[in-house]
N, C-alpha and C positions, 0 to 999 in steps of 0.2 A: 630507521637508521639511529644508531646511537653515536651521537656527537659531543664534543666538549669544546666550548667555546673559549678561547683565551685572547687576550690583548690588554694593553695598559688602560688606565683610566683615560677616557675621552676618545676611546677608538670607535665608538658607538655599539659597544656589544648588545645592549638592550634592545636596541632599533635593529638591528640586523637579527638578533634573536627571534624577535617577534614575527619578522618577515619570513626567515628560515623555518621555524614551526610550523607556520601556516602552509607554506609552500610544501614542507614534506609531512604535513598531516601529523605531527609529533607535539607532545606537550612542551613547554619552554619552562624548564625548572630553574629558577634563581634562587641564590643563597638569600636575597633580602625576602623574597615571597616566602622561603620556609621559615624564616625566622618570625616574619608576620605572622604568618598563617597558626604557625604553633602555639605562640604567645597568646593571640586573640583566643584561641581555642582552649586555652589553658591545659595543654598536653603537659605530661611529665617533662619531656625535653623542652618545651616552651617554658616551663616554669624553672629549669635549671639555667636556660639560655638569661631568661629576664634577671635571676639572680645575680650572675656574673655582670650583664650590662649595666644593672642598678649599682653595682659596687664598681664601675670604672673599669672593669677588666675585661680582657679577650674572652669570648667563647671559646672552651676547649675544643681541639680536633674532634674528641669522641662524640660532642653533643650535635655539632654540625654532622659529622658523618651520620648518626644515628637519623638525624631528619632527612638527611639526604636518601638513606636506605627504605625508610617508611615510604617516602614520596615516589621512589621508583618502582616500588612494590604494588603501586595502585593500578586499576585495571585500564586506565587511558595510556599508562606506559609500557604494557606488556610489549608492543612492537615497536618500542622507541622512545627517544627523548633528546633533547638537547639541553645540556648543563651549561648554566651561566654564573659564574662565581664560585663554583665547584667543580674539580679540586682547586683549593687555593695554594696548596704547597705540596712537594713531594711526598710526605705522609699520608696527606688525603688522598694523593693519587694512587698510592700502593694500597690502601684501604678500599677504593674504588676497584681496584684489580681482583682484590680478593671476593668483593661482593659479587661482581659480574660472573667472575669464575664460578662461584657457587652456584650461580642461577644458569649455567651454562650457556653465557653469552659474552659477547665481548665488543668492545668500541670498534666504529668503523672510521671514524677518523676525528683528529683534533685540529681544529680550524683556528689559525693563528691569524688575528688580524694587526697587521702592521702599521705603525704610525710613528712618524719621526717624533722626537721628544720636544722640539720645539712648536710643532703644528700641535702636540697635546695641550701645551701650556697655552697656546693661543686659542684653542676651543674651549677650554674651561675658564681660563682668567678673563676672557671676553665676555662672559654671560652676565647680563643684568636681569635682576628679578623685581618686580613690582611689588612694595610694600603692601599694597591694599589686597591683591590677589597674586599668590605666588604662582598660579597657574599662567601666568602673564609672562614670559620670558623673551629676552631680546638677546641680541648678539652685537658688539660693538663694531664688526667686520662683516658679518653674515647676514644678518637682520637688524640693523639699527635702527632705533626709534626716529620718528621723524624730528622730534625735538630732544636734544640731548638731556637724560636725566629723567625725562617724562613718558609715562605709559603712554602708547598712542590709542589703548582700549578704553580705560578708566580716568587717567590723568594723574595716577598715581606716582608717587617718587619710585624711581629705579635705583636699586643699591646692588653692590656686588656681595654676595653671601661669603662667609668667613671660611668656607671649604672651598671657594672658586679662587682664592686668593693665588697669585703665584708662589709665594712661599710654601703653602699648604699643598698645592698640584706638585711642586717638586718634592715634598716629603712623600707625597703619595707614591709616585713615581720610583722613589727610593726603596719603599716597601715592596713595590711590584716587582722591581729588579731583583731584590734580595729574596723574597718569599715566594712568588708566583712564577716568575720567569724561569727558573730551575725545572718546571714541570714540562716545559718545552723539549729541552734536552732529554728528559726522560721518557717522555713519548716518542721523540726523534727515533730513539735507540729502539722502539718498537716497530718503527715505519709508519707511524700513524700521522704524523704532523704534515699538514699542508697550509704554506703560509701565502696570504693574499695581502694586496694593498688596501688600507681602508680608507684611502684618500679618494675624494671625488664625491659626486654625487651619490646618494644614499641608493637608487636603484641601480648605480653601476656597481657599487661595492656587493650588493645582492646578487646581482648576476654573475659577478666572478665569484662569489661565494656557492652559488647554485653549481658553477660548471665545475668547480674543485670538487 
């Protein structure tokens, strides 16, 4: 299967993508992984991306599209893939359509993970991370530490990352609404969109996704 996963920040796309990719035996291709792999390997596209990032600029669509095309052309993606974070806008979605048409294949579905905006803010703004070891993550509502402000694992101080502040989360949501959300209508016109609720336990959301 060839699937695009869409949803706002905090919808749990990364978690669901990992489960779905394993269940469907297809590679999970995320934009973040594409950037990290190309930059660490020093590819031409990776060097271009790093130059823009180091300059504090957005990486142009053509660079991201080039990375995605290379990755989808690898042997493990011949029989399908799950795209997470790409396409990010309608221009990238149109470029993806062209790529797939050139290969004589097409998307099977666009899975839209739906989460109310207030829940997104609650999920992200409630996270607290240990200063000693960032792998130790807690949540004020869902997995609070035994002692407020103190890591259960190592006793380190817990803090809220700047990216997790409510103000930053709402800015990220605005970017999602203006740049990425329009691709849902773009794909809905092609009859590809399946919307499911991303509320509840992880396993329940996965079950809904697999059924969809």
